[in-house]
KEFI-759302 format. One record per residue (C-alpha): y, x negated, z negated. Coordinates in steps of 0.02 Angstrom, whole numbers. Layout:
! KEFI-759302
       c2       c1       c3
        Y        X        Z
...
//
This chain:
! KEFI-759302
       c2       c1       c3
    -8649     -666    -4926
    -8607     -616    -5113
    -8482     -664    -5218
    -8567     -821    -5274
    -8587     -884    -5112
    -8435     -858    -5058
    -8352     -949    -5194
    -8460    -1105    -5155
    -8417    -1113    -4965
    -8231    -1099    -5016
    -8229    -1203    -5147
    -8365    -1303    -5162
    -8285    -1471    -5192
    -8203    -1417    -5363
    -8341    -1305    -5442
    -8430    -1405    -5561
    -8556    -1264    -5638
    -8564    -1071    -5571
    -8642     -963    -5675
    -8691     -779    -5630
    -8713     -650    -5796
    -8782     -489    -5772
    -8713     -346    -5855
    -8736     -156    -5837
    -8645      -38    -5717
    -8601     -166    -5595
    -8452     -258    -5712
    -8401     -422    -5696
    -8259     -532    -5725
    -8210     -692    -5619
    -8131     -827    -5746
    -8070    -1029    -5707
    -8022    -1117    -5849
    -8016     -969    -5951
    -7880     -872    -5845
    -7942     -703    -5793
    -7932     -690    -5606
    -8031     -531    -5580
    -8089     -384    -5682
    -8233     -281    -5586
    -8270     -105    -5657
    -8358       30    -5566
    -8364      194    -5629
    -8510      295    -5591
    -8543      477    -5638
    -8703      549    -5668
    -8734      679    -5535
//
């Protein structure tokens, strides 16, 4: 299960809206009420 599924499984009773917006290179942020809870950055190097 991915991040969206985990969030819904644990917080379905308080989540009114969940949107996934794709970005490049595995970047995503998790915010609640405009408070950043998680910044995820994956460093990928060319081989």
